mmCIF file of the C-alpha atoms, coordinates in Angstrom:
data_MODEL
# 
_entry.id   MODEL 
# 
loop_
_atom_site.group_PDB 
_atom_site.id 
_atom_site.type_symbol 
_atom_site.label_atom_id 
_atom_site.label_alt_id 
_atom_site.label_comp_id 
_atom_site.label_asym_id 
_atom_site.label_entity_id 
_atom_site.label_seq_id 
_atom_site.pdbx_PDB_ins_code 
_atom_site.Cartn_x 
_atom_site.Cartn_y 
_atom_site.Cartn_z 
_atom_site.occupancy 
_atom_site.B_iso_or_equiv 
_atom_site.pdbx_formal_charge 
_atom_site.auth_seq_id 
_atom_site.auth_comp_id 
_atom_site.auth_asym_id 
_atom_site.auth_atom_id 
_atom_site.pdbx_PDB_model_num 
ATOM 1   C CA . MET A 1 1   ? -2.696  12.263  -17.854 1.00 0.00 ? 1   MET A CA 1 
ATOM 2   C CA . LYS A 1 2   ? -5.462  11.180  -15.530 1.00 0.00 ? 2   LYS A CA 1 
ATOM 3   C CA . ILE A 1 3   ? -6.313  7.477   -15.081 1.00 0.00 ? 3   ILE A CA 1 
ATOM 4   C CA . GLU A 1 4   ? -9.042  6.189   -12.774 1.00 0.00 ? 4   GLU A CA 1 
ATOM 5   C CA . VAL A 1 5   ? -8.244  2.930   -10.963 1.00 0.00 ? 5   VAL A CA 1 
ATOM 6   C CA . LEU A 1 6   ? -10.818 0.614   -9.371  1.00 0.00 ? 6   LEU A CA 1 
ATOM 7   C CA . ILE A 1 7   ? -9.635  -2.298  -7.227  1.00 0.00 ? 7   ILE A CA 1 
ATOM 8   C CA . SER A 1 8   ? -11.967 -5.077  -6.104  1.00 0.00 ? 8   SER A CA 1 
ATOM 9   C CA . VAL A 1 9   ? -10.466 -6.192  -2.785  1.00 0.00 ? 9   VAL A CA 1 
ATOM 10  C CA . GLY A 1 10  ? -13.453 -8.244  -1.616  1.00 0.00 ? 10  GLY A CA 1 
ATOM 11  C CA . PRO A 1 11  ? -17.053 -9.095  -2.384  1.00 0.00 ? 11  PRO A CA 1 
ATOM 12  C CA . ARG A 1 12  ? -18.971 -5.814  -2.846  1.00 0.00 ? 12  ARG A CA 1 
ATOM 13  C CA . HIS A 1 13  ? -15.891 -3.877  -1.684  1.00 0.00 ? 13  HIS A CA 1 
ATOM 14  C CA . VAL A 1 14  ? -14.254 -1.659  -4.314  1.00 0.00 ? 14  VAL A CA 1 
ATOM 15  C CA . LEU A 1 15  ? -11.552 0.941   -3.755  1.00 0.00 ? 15  LEU A CA 1 
ATOM 16  C CA . ALA A 1 16  ? -11.161 3.826   -6.190  1.00 0.00 ? 16  ALA A CA 1 
ATOM 17  C CA . THR A 1 17  ? -8.368  6.304   -6.828  1.00 0.00 ? 17  THR A CA 1 
ATOM 18  C CA . VAL A 1 18  ? -7.075  8.565   -9.577  1.00 0.00 ? 18  VAL A CA 1 
ATOM 19  C CA . VAL A 1 19  ? -3.479  8.349   -10.816 1.00 0.00 ? 19  VAL A CA 1 
ATOM 20  C CA . HIS A 1 20  ? -1.895  11.389  -12.485 1.00 0.00 ? 20  HIS A CA 1 
ATOM 21  C CA . THR A 1 21  ? 1.144   10.879  -14.738 1.00 0.00 ? 21  THR A CA 1 
ATOM 22  C CA . GLU A 1 22  ? 3.183   12.919  -17.207 1.00 0.00 ? 22  GLU A CA 1 
ATOM 23  C CA . GLN A 1 23  ? 3.568   10.275  -19.917 1.00 0.00 ? 23  GLN A CA 1 
ATOM 24  C CA . ALA A 1 24  ? 1.614   7.227   -21.115 1.00 0.00 ? 24  ALA A CA 1 
ATOM 25  C CA . PRO A 1 25  ? 2.123   4.549   -18.423 1.00 0.00 ? 25  PRO A CA 1 
ATOM 26  C CA . THR A 1 26  ? 1.682   0.790   -18.595 1.00 0.00 ? 26  THR A CA 1 
ATOM 27  C CA . VAL A 1 27  ? -0.870  -1.137  -16.551 1.00 0.00 ? 27  VAL A CA 1 
ATOM 28  C CA . ALA A 1 28  ? 1.911   -2.389  -14.238 1.00 0.00 ? 28  ALA A CA 1 
ATOM 29  C CA . GLU A 1 29  ? 3.094   1.162   -13.441 1.00 0.00 ? 29  GLU A CA 1 
ATOM 30  C CA . VAL A 1 30  ? -0.412  2.402   -12.685 1.00 0.00 ? 30  VAL A CA 1 
ATOM 31  C CA . GLN A 1 31  ? -1.132  -0.678  -10.576 1.00 0.00 ? 31  GLN A CA 1 
ATOM 32  C CA . ALA A 1 32  ? 1.954   -0.077  -8.411  1.00 0.00 ? 32  ALA A CA 1 
ATOM 33  C CA . THR A 1 33  ? 1.060   3.591   -7.935  1.00 0.00 ? 33  THR A CA 1 
ATOM 34  C CA . ALA A 1 34  ? -2.551  2.775   -7.040  1.00 0.00 ? 34  ALA A CA 1 
ATOM 35  C CA . PHE A 1 35  ? -1.496  0.140   -4.498  1.00 0.00 ? 35  PHE A CA 1 
ATOM 36  C CA . ALA A 1 36  ? 0.790   2.694   -2.860  1.00 0.00 ? 36  ALA A CA 1 
ATOM 37  C CA . GLN A 1 37  ? -1.921  5.389   -2.784  1.00 0.00 ? 37  GLN A CA 1 
ATOM 38  C CA . LEU A 1 38  ? -4.580  3.083   -1.312  1.00 0.00 ? 38  LEU A CA 1 
ATOM 39  C CA . ASP A 1 39  ? -2.203  1.164   0.988   1.00 0.00 ? 39  ASP A CA 1 
ATOM 40  C CA . VAL A 1 40  ? -3.273  -2.195  -0.469  1.00 0.00 ? 40  VAL A CA 1 
ATOM 41  C CA . ASP A 1 41  ? -1.022  -5.216  -0.051  1.00 0.00 ? 41  ASP A CA 1 
ATOM 42  C CA . PRO A 1 42  ? -0.209  -6.338  -3.621  1.00 0.00 ? 42  PRO A CA 1 
ATOM 43  C CA . LEU A 1 43  ? 0.407   -9.900  -2.424  1.00 0.00 ? 43  LEU A CA 1 
ATOM 44  C CA . ALA A 1 44  ? -3.050  -10.178 -0.821  1.00 0.00 ? 44  ALA A CA 1 
ATOM 45  C CA . GLN A 1 45  ? -4.426  -11.051 -4.252  1.00 0.00 ? 45  GLN A CA 1 
ATOM 46  C CA . ALA A 1 46  ? -1.689  -12.943 -6.057  1.00 0.00 ? 46  ALA A CA 1 
ATOM 47  C CA . VAL A 1 47  ? -3.652  -13.258 -9.304  1.00 0.00 ? 47  VAL A CA 1 
ATOM 48  C CA . TRP A 1 48  ? -5.331  -10.123 -10.613 1.00 0.00 ? 48  TRP A CA 1 
ATOM 49  C CA . ALA A 1 49  ? -7.395  -9.742  -13.774 1.00 0.00 ? 49  ALA A CA 1 
ATOM 50  C CA . TYR A 1 50  ? -6.852  -6.433  -15.579 1.00 0.00 ? 50  TYR A CA 1 
ATOM 51  C CA . ALA A 1 51  ? -9.435  -4.595  -17.661 1.00 0.00 ? 51  ALA A CA 1 
ATOM 52  C CA . VAL A 1 52  ? -9.687  -1.162  -19.279 1.00 0.00 ? 52  VAL A CA 1 
ATOM 53  C CA . TRP A 1 53  ? -13.302 -0.043  -19.453 1.00 0.00 ? 53  TRP A CA 1 
ATOM 54  C CA . GLY A 1 54  ? -14.425 -3.662  -18.934 1.00 0.00 ? 54  GLY A CA 1 
ATOM 55  C CA . LYS A 1 55  ? -12.244 -5.167  -21.685 1.00 0.00 ? 55  LYS A CA 1 
ATOM 56  C CA . ARG A 1 56  ? -9.525  -7.531  -20.527 1.00 0.00 ? 56  ARG A CA 1 
ATOM 57  C CA . THR A 1 57  ? -5.946  -6.332  -21.005 1.00 0.00 ? 57  THR A CA 1 
ATOM 58  C CA . GLU A 1 58  ? -2.363  -7.303  -20.139 1.00 0.00 ? 58  GLU A CA 1 
ATOM 59  C CA . LEU A 1 59  ? 0.197   -5.791  -17.743 1.00 0.00 ? 59  LEU A CA 1 
ATOM 60  C CA . THR A 1 60  ? 2.255   -4.463  -20.636 1.00 0.00 ? 60  THR A CA 1 
ATOM 61  C CA . ALA A 1 61  ? -0.607  -2.519  -22.258 1.00 0.00 ? 61  ALA A CA 1 
ATOM 62  C CA . THR A 1 62  ? -0.204  1.253   -22.518 1.00 0.00 ? 62  THR A CA 1 
ATOM 63  C CA . LEU A 1 63  ? -2.943  3.400   -20.995 1.00 0.00 ? 63  LEU A CA 1 
ATOM 64  C CA . HIS A 1 64  ? -4.306  6.658   -22.385 1.00 0.00 ? 64  HIS A CA 1 
ATOM 65  C CA . ASP A 1 65  ? -5.693  9.809   -20.809 1.00 0.00 ? 65  ASP A CA 1 
ATOM 66  C CA . GLY A 1 66  ? -9.133  9.228   -19.289 1.00 0.00 ? 66  GLY A CA 1 
ATOM 67  C CA . ASP A 1 67  ? -8.902  5.417   -19.162 1.00 0.00 ? 67  ASP A CA 1 
ATOM 68  C CA . ARG A 1 68  ? -10.450 3.455   -16.301 1.00 0.00 ? 68  ARG A CA 1 
ATOM 69  C CA . LEU A 1 69  ? -8.287  0.553   -15.132 1.00 0.00 ? 69  LEU A CA 1 
ATOM 70  C CA . GLU A 1 70  ? -10.107 -2.199  -13.243 1.00 0.00 ? 70  GLU A CA 1 
ATOM 71  C CA . LEU A 1 71  ? -8.252  -4.734  -11.109 1.00 0.00 ? 71  LEU A CA 1 
ATOM 72  C CA . CYS A 1 72  ? -10.499 -7.691  -10.357 1.00 0.00 ? 72  CYS A CA 1 
ATOM 73  C CA . ARG A 1 73  ? -10.129 -10.637 -8.024  1.00 0.00 ? 73  ARG A CA 1 
ATOM 74  C CA . PRO A 1 74  ? -10.122 -14.123 -9.541  1.00 0.00 ? 74  PRO A CA 1 
ATOM 75  C CA . LEU A 1 75  ? -13.403 -16.025 -9.542  1.00 0.00 ? 75  LEU A CA 1 
ATOM 76  C CA . THR A 1 76  ? -13.811 -18.416 -6.609  1.00 0.00 ? 76  THR A CA 1 
ATOM 77  C CA . VAL A 1 77  ? -16.699 -20.357 -8.143  1.00 0.00 ? 77  VAL A CA 1 
ATOM 78  C CA . ASP A 1 78  ? -17.357 -21.195 -11.773 1.00 0.00 ? 78  ASP A CA 1 
ATOM 79  C CA . PRO A 1 79  ? -20.395 -19.113 -12.913 1.00 0.00 ? 79  PRO A CA 1 
ATOM 80  C CA . LYS A 1 80  ? -22.083 -22.174 -14.436 1.00 0.00 ? 80  LYS A CA 1 
ATOM 81  C CA . GLU A 1 81  ? -21.677 -24.109 -11.203 1.00 0.00 ? 81  GLU A CA 1 
ATOM 82  C CA . ALA A 1 82  ? -23.026 -21.172 -9.153  1.00 0.00 ? 82  ALA A CA 1 
ATOM 83  C CA . ARG A 1 83  ? -26.114 -20.998 -11.386 1.00 0.00 ? 83  ARG A CA 1 
ATOM 84  C CA . ARG A 1 84  ? -26.638 -24.750 -11.041 1.00 0.00 ? 84  ARG A CA 1 
ATOM 85  C CA . LEU A 1 85  ? -26.425 -24.520 -7.231  1.00 0.00 ? 85  LEU A CA 1 
ATOM 86  C CA . ARG A 1 86  ? -28.896 -21.594 -7.143  1.00 0.00 ? 86  ARG A CA 1 
ATOM 87  C CA . PHE A 1 87  ? -31.319 -23.539 -9.315  1.00 0.00 ? 87  PHE A CA 1 
ATOM 88  C CA . ASN A 1 88  ? -31.090 -26.575 -7.025  1.00 0.00 ? 88  ASN A CA 1 
ATOM 89  C CA . GLN A 1 89  ? -31.761 -24.398 -3.960  1.00 0.00 ? 89  GLN A CA 1 
ATOM 90  C CA . GLN A 1 90  ? -34.683 -22.446 -5.442  1.00 0.00 ? 90  GLN A CA 1 
ATOM 91  C CA . GLY A 1 91  ? -36.310 -25.286 -7.311  1.00 0.00 ? 91  GLY A CA 1 
ATOM 92  C CA . SER A 1 92  ? -37.658 -25.254 -10.830 1.00 0.00 ? 92  SER A CA 1 
ATOM 93  C CA . ARG A 1 93  ? -40.754 -23.176 -10.030 1.00 0.00 ? 93  ARG A CA 1 
ATOM 94  C CA . ALA A 1 94  ? -38.865 -20.147 -8.688  1.00 0.00 ? 94  ALA A CA 1 
ATOM 95  C CA . ALA A 1 95  ? -36.075 -20.057 -11.266 1.00 0.00 ? 95  ALA A CA 1 
ATOM 96  C CA . GLY A 1 96  ? -35.683 -20.004 -14.984 1.00 0.00 ? 96  GLY A CA 1 
ATOM 97  C CA . LEU A 1 97  ? -37.372 -18.501 -17.996 1.00 0.00 ? 97  LEU A CA 1 
ATOM 98  C CA . PHE A 1 98  ? -40.932 -19.529 -17.082 1.00 0.00 ? 98  PHE A CA 1 
ATOM 99  C CA . ALA A 1 99  ? -40.835 -18.769 -13.347 1.00 0.00 ? 99  ALA A CA 1 
ATOM 100 C CA . LYS A 1 100 ? -43.329 -15.864 -13.564 1.00 0.00 ? 100 LYS A CA 1 
ATOM 101 C CA . ARG A 1 101 ? -46.393 -16.630 -15.643 1.00 0.00 ? 101 ARG A CA 1 
ATOM 102 C CA . ARG A 1 102 ? -49.495 -14.584 -16.155 1.00 0.00 ? 102 ARG A CA 1 
ATOM 103 C CA . GLN A 1 103 ? -52.552 -15.885 -14.410 1.00 0.00 ? 103 GLN A CA 1 
ATOM 104 C CA . GLY A 1 104 ? -54.372 -18.324 -16.674 1.00 0.00 ? 104 GLY A CA 1 
ATOM 105 C CA . ALA A 1 105 ? -51.453 -18.697 -19.092 1.00 0.00 ? 105 ALA A CA 1 
ATOM 106 C CA . LYS A 1 106 ? -50.551 -22.070 -20.547 1.00 0.00 ? 106 LYS A CA 1 
ATOM 107 C CA . ALA A 1 107 ? -47.561 -23.898 -19.102 1.00 0.00 ? 107 ALA A CA 1 
ATOM 108 C CA . GLY A 1 108 ? -44.355 -23.051 -20.965 1.00 0.00 ? 108 GLY A CA 1 
ATOM 109 C CA . TYR A 1 109 ? -45.551 -19.700 -22.290 1.00 0.00 ? 109 TYR A CA 1 
# 
């Protein structure tokens, strides 16, 4: 079995490896093997989020041949709060649904 593993160790920094096994492994087994292959400290990120092809999963889930396991860092900022901060920095004219209007168009369209 061949399972691709992607680990997000930092912002815009992703490590990738392929784990080969004889039988169907769990997420925890593949994670341990991938950390050993990539020489990543498992305690550097105490809380990981696990996903198979972008769908959240648990450590006890069984993986199948050809799966892509993604290990993601926890969010540091709430996405709603980040959007609110960006809007406050850019102002209402440069952000939002009506930021780019055609020349001569009515306001709000």
